[in-house]
C-alpha positions in Angstrom: 0.0 0.0 0.0 1.3 3.4 -1.0 1.6 5.9 1.9 3.0 9.4 2.4 6.2 7.7 3.6 6.8 6.7 0.0 7.3 10.4 -0.8 10.6 10.4 1.1 13.6 10.0 -1.3 15.4 7.8 1.3 13.7 6.2 4.3 16.4 3.7 5.1 17.4 5.5 8.2 13.9 5.7 9.4 13.3 2.0 8.8 16.4 1.2 10.8 15.1 3.3 13.7 11.6 1.7 13.5 13.2 -1.8 13.6 14.5 -0.7 17.1 11.7 1.5 18.2 8.6 0.2 16.5 6.2 2.4 18.5 7.9 5.6 17.5 6.1 8.0 15.1 7.2 10.8 12.9 5.9 14.1 14.4 5.4 17.7 13.5 6.7 19.5 10.5 7.9 16.4 8.6 4.4 14.9 8.7 2.8 18.2 7.7 5.2 18.6 4.8 4.8 15.0 3.6 1.0 15.6 3.5 1.7 18.6 1.3 3.7 16.6 -1.2 7.1 16.0 0.5 9.2 18.4 -1.5 10.2 20.5 1.5 10.8 17.8 4.1 14.0 18.4 6.0 14.1 17.3 9.6 12.7 13.9 10.5 11.8 14.1 14.1 10.2 11.3 16.0 8.2 10.9 19.2 8.2 7.7 21.3 6.6 6.5 24.5 9.9 5.0 25.8 11.9 7.2 28.3 15.0 8.8 26.9 17.5 6.7 28.8 15.9 3.5 27.4 15.9 5.0 23.9 19.5 5.8 24.2 20.4 2.4 25.5 18.5 0.6 22.7 20.1 2.7 20.0 23.6 2.2 21.3 23.0 -1.5 21.6 22.1 -1.5 18.0 25.4 0.3 17.1 23.8 3.7 16.4 25.6 6.8 17.6 23.6 8.9 19.9 23.9 12.4 21.2 22.1 13.4 24.5 21.0 16.8 23.0 18.2 17.4 25.5 17.9 14.7 28.1 16.1 16.8 30.5 13.5 17.5 27.9 13.5 13.9 26.7 15.4 14.3 23.4 18.1 12.0 22.0 19.7 12.6 18.6 20.5 9.5 16.6 23.1 9.8 13.8 22.7 7.4 10.8 24.9 7.9 7.8 25.6 11.4 9.1 21.9 12.3 9.1 20.5 13.4 12.5 17.1 12.2 13.8 15.7 13.8 16.9 13.8 11.3 19.1 11.8 12.8 21.9 9.9 10.9 24.6 6.2 11.8 24.8 5.7 14.6 27.3 3.2 16.6 29.3 3.7 20.0 30.8 4.0 20.1 34.6 4.5 23.9 34.7 5.3 26.8 32.4 6.4 30.4 32.8 5.9 31.8 29.4 9.5 31.0 28.3 10.4 27.5 29.8 8.4 24.4 30.6 9.0 21.7 33.2 7.9 18.4 31.6 7.1 14.8 32.7 7.1 11.7 30.5 3.8 10.2 29.4 2.6 7.3 27.2 -0.5 9.2 26.0 -0.1 10.4 22.4 -3.0 12.8 22.7 -1.6 14.4 25.8 1.7 15.0 24.0 -0.2 16.4 21.0 -2.1 18.7 23.3 1.0 20.6 24.4 2.1 21.4 20.8 1.6 24.8 19.3 -0.6 24.5 16.1 -2.9 21.7 14.9 -0.9 21.3 11.7 2.2 20.6 13.8 0.5 18.1 16.1 0.3 15.3 13.5 1.9 11.9 13.9 2.8 9.2 11.3 3.6 5.7 12.3 5.8 3.2 10.5 2.8 2.0 8.4 2.1 5.4 7.1 -1.0 5.9 9.2 -1.7 9.5 10.3 -2.8 10.1 13.9 -4.5 13.5 14.1 -6.1 14.5 17.4 -7.0 18.1 16.6 -8.1 18.2 13.0 -4.8 19.3 11.7 -5.3 17.7 8.3 -8.5 19.7 7.8 -6.8 22.9 8.8 -3.9 22.2 6.4 -6.3 21.6 3.5 -8.2 24.8 4.4 -5.1 26.9 4.7 -6.0 27.7 8.3 -3.5 28.0 11.1 -5.0 27.3 14.5 -3.6 26.9 18.0 -4.1 23.5 19.6 -6.9 23.9 22.2 -7.1 27.2 23.9 -5.1 29.8 22.0 -4.5 32.0 25.1 -3.2 29.1 27.1 -0.8 28.0 24.4 0.6 31.6 24.2 0.9 31.9 27.9 2.9 28.6 28.0 5.4 30.1 25.6 5.0 33.7 24.2 7.3 33.0 21.3 4.4 31.2 19.8 3.0 34.6 18.9 5.8 35.2 16.4 5.7 31.5 15.3 2.0 32.0 14.5 2.8 34.8 12.1 5.7 32.9 10.5 3.7 29.7 10.0 0.6 31.6 8.9 2.6 33.3 6.2 3.4 29.9 4.7 0.3 27.8 5.5 -2.5 30.3 6.2 -4.7 32.4 4.0 -5.3 36.2 3.5 -7.2 36.3 6.7 -5.6 34.8 9.9 -7.7 32.9 12.4 -9.8 35.4 14.4 -9.5 33.4 17.6 -5.7 33.3 17.4 -5.4 37.0 16.6 -7.7 38.0 19.5 -5.6 35.9 21.9 -2.4 37.4 20.5 -3.7 41.0 20.7 -4.6 40.7 24.4 -1.2 39.1 25.2 1.1 41.2 23.0 3.0 42.5 26.0 4.2 38.9 26.8 6.6 39.2 23.8 8.6 41.8 25.7 9.5 39.2 28.3 11.2 36.9 25.7 14.9 36.8 25.3 16.3 39.0 22.5 18.0 36.0 20.9 14.7 34.1 20.5 12.9 37.2 19.2 15.6 37.9 16.7 15.7 34.3 15.5 12.0 34.3 14.7 11.9 37.8 13.3 14.8 37.2 10.9 13.0 34.1 9.6 9.8 36.0 9.1 11.7 38.6 7.1 12.8 36.0 4.5 9.5 34.1 4.5 6.7 34.3 2.0 3.9 36.9 2.0 6.1 39.3 4.0 4.1 42.5 3.7 0.9 40.7 4.5 2.5 39.1 7.5 3.9 42.4 8.9 0.6 44.2 8.4 -1.1 41.4 10.4 1.6 41.8 13.1 1.1 45.5 13.2 -2.7 45.1 13.5 -2.2 42.8 16.4 0.1 45.2 18.2 3.1 42.8 17.9 5.4 44.6 15.4 6.0 47.6 17.6 6.9 45.3 20.5 9.7 43.8 18.5 10.8 46.8 16.4 10.0 50.1 18.1 10.3 52.2 15.0 9.5 50.7 11.6 8.8 51.8 8.0 6.5 49.5 6.2 6.2 51.9 3.3 10.0 51.8 2.7 10.2 48.1 2.9 7.2 47.7 0.6 8.9 49.9 -2.1 12.1 47.8 -1.8 10.2 44.5 -2.1 8.5 45.8 -5.2 12.0 46.2 -6.6 13.0 42.6 -5.7 14.8 43.3 -2.5 17.0 40.2 -1.9 16.1 37.6 0.7 18.8 38.9 3.1 17.3 39.2 6.6 19.7 41.8 7.9 19.3 44.0 4.8 15.5 43.7 5.0 15.6 44.6 8.7 17.7 47.6 7.9 15.3 48.7 5.2 12.4 48.2 7.6 13.9 50.1 10.5 16.5 52.7 11.2 16.2 52.4 15.0 19.6 53.1 16.5 21.0 50.2 18.4 18.4 47.7 17.0 21.1 45.1 16.4 22.2 45.3 20.0 18.6 45.3 21.3 18.1 42.0 19.4 21.4 40.6 20.5 22.6 40.1 16.9 26.2 39.4 16.3 28.6 42.3 16.4 29.0 42.1 12.6 25.3 42.2 11.9 24.7 45.0 14.5 27.5 47.1 12.9 26.0 46.5 9.4 22.6 47.7 10.6 24.2 50.9 12.1 26.1 51.6 8.9 23.0 51.4 6.7 21.7 54.6 8.2 24.7 56.4 9.5 25.4 58.5 6.4 21.9 59.1 5.0 23.2 58.2 1.5 26.2 60.7 1.7 29.2 58.5 1.5 32.8 59.5 2.0 35.1 59.0 -0.9 38.1 60.3 1.0 38.4 59.0 4.5 35.9 60.2 7.1 35.9 63.8 6.1 33.0 65.9 7.3 33.3 68.2 4.3 30.3 67.7 2.0 32.6 68.2 -1.0 34.4 65.0 -0.1 31.2 63.0 -0.2 29.1 61.4 -2.9 25.4 60.4 -2.8 24.9 56.8 -3.8 23.1 56.9 -7.1 22.7 55.1 -10.4 24.1 58.3 -12.0 27.6 57.7 -10.5 30.3 57.4 -13.1 32.6 54.3 -13.1 35.3 56.5 -11.6 33.1 57.7 -8.8 31.9 54.2 -8.0 35.4 52.9 -8.1 36.4 55.6 -5.6 33.7 54.5 -3.2 34.6 50.9 -3.6 38.2 51.7 -2.7 37.1 52.9 0.7 33.8 51.1 1.5 32.9 47.4 1.3 30.8 46.1 -1.6 28.2 45.0 1.0 27.9 48.5 2.5 27.6 50.2 -0.8 24.9 47.7 -1.9 23.0 48.2 1.4 23.1 52.0 1.0 21.8 51.7 -2.5 18.7 49.8 -1.3 18.0 52.1 1.6 18.3 55.3 -0.6 16.2 53.8 -3.4 13.6 52.7 -0.9 13.4 56.3 0.6 12.3 57.5 -2.8 8.6 58.3 -2.8 8.1 57.0 -6.3 10.0 55.2 -9.0 12.4 57.8 -10.5 13.1 55.7 -13.5 16.8 55.3 -12.7 18.6 52.0 -13.1 19.3 51.0 -9.5 19.7 47.4 -10.4 22.2 48.5 -13.1 24.2 50.3 -10.4 24.2 47.2 -8.2 25.3 45.0 -11.2 28.2 47.4 -11.9 29.1 47.3 -8.2 29.0 43.5 -8.1 31.2 43.1 -11.2 33.7 45.8 -10.5 37.1 44.7 -9.3 37.9 46.2 -5.8 40.6 48.7 -6.4 43.7 48.4 -4.2 46.1 51.3 -3.7 49.4 50.1 -5.2 51.8 51.7 -2.7 52.7 51.0 0.9 54.5 52.9 3.6 57.8 51.2 2.8 57.7 52.9 -0.7 57.8 56.3 1.1 60.6 55.2 3.4 62.6 53.9 0.4 62.6 57.5 -0.9 64.4 58.7 2.2 61.5 59.8 4.3 62.0 58.9 8.0 59.5 56.4 9.5 56.8 58.2 11.4 54.0 60.7 10.9 55.4 62.1 7.7 55.0 58.7 6.0 51.3 58.7 6.7 50.9 62.4 5.5 52.4 61.5 2.2 50.5 58.3 1.8 47.3 60.1 2.4 48.2 62.8 -0.1 49.0 60.3 -2.9 46.0 58.1 -2.0 43.7 61.2 -2.4 45.2 61.9 -5.8 44.8 58.2 -6.8 41.1 58.2 -5.8 40.5 61.5 -7.5 41.7 59.9 -10.7 39.3 57.1 -10.4 41.7 54.7 -8.7 43.2 54.0 -12.1 46.8 55.1 -11.8 49.2 52.1 -11.6 52.2 51.7 -9.3 54.6 53.6 -11.5 52.2 56.6 -11.8 51.7 56.6 -8.0 55.4 56.5 -7.4 55.8 59.5 -9.7 53.1 61.4 -7.9 54.7 60.5 -4.6 58.1 61.9 -5.7 56.3 65.1 -6.8 54.7 65.3 -3.4 57.9 65.1 -1.4 58.8 68.8 -1.4 55.1 69.8 -0.8 55.0 68.8 2.9 58.2 70.0 4.5 56.5 70.2 7.9 55.0 66.7 7.5 58.5 65.4 6.6 59.7 66.6 9.9 62.3 69.0 8.4 
């Protein structure tokens, strides 16, 4: 008999696990995605009534490598041909505080399903391909309806992160109009989001930003009072314009286009690199230095499709390709209407342009008899400005000639 398990390209690892743990069942997203056709199945997670220590002992006795990834929560990871399978003992919640849960083992499949977040994620599939559905998850999946299991308010109070997970999953599996009961429960409990760790918030938010139906999702979050809890200042209009122009699926870039809130990266506990990238996106308002960090407006260019190759090369000699690309999206999105300019053409030029490298080093100055010290830096800066002003095109010989011409121009800088 053909079952949804036949949609898996390789079920040999599962069959080996089922030969050891015949009561185990696939659970959650893998079952959901198999029902939808199986193209997007990634993680094969299983649930089983055996306690975790027993599961680990049986697997090890069968020669399967195990990792105790979450023993206190009943989870063992089995590695078969380098593929991980998470196996979790059936659980029930003893107590929850909105962020963490204390659990106890159970042998009741319905009790385990009842503690899960959404009906479409509370599905089980046994080794025979039979679906076990306690809360009409299959009907909801077919109807493009995302519902919380049981009482929506209780599920949220058990773990407030389920609020953001609702919007992320609704974007993929829901319809134009989210479940009214879920939205009502979310709206009255929006403040619970502020008690979540920044890392958990950021993880969900970044996944939402590269998910489907983004603008629809953010509008639903705004309507439920959630978006402002995560991002205090946001610009949906700016993000919408950027998305209309095929803004890449880069979560940090999309976050920077959505919000210019100072310190947002630190608030969300993003990595130092991501936080610095967010800050750079809005630090210059599109006016970019082409000669160090000068405050002189004449030393700055505005990122624009109208930039010549020489001007773009100047900017690329001082700023990273990533930063220039980010600035181009932010400035374009700030435009109130399509100005007809070829922003994508600018980004293509930027992507294909070789990063110019100044061909001289301090030792070249010293070789001309200049004592090591401040004077070397003065002369290097002088020649570098000249090189950039000429589109970063002069080669080493031309730069050496300009260096020699500059020697008598800075007697004080030479220390004489």
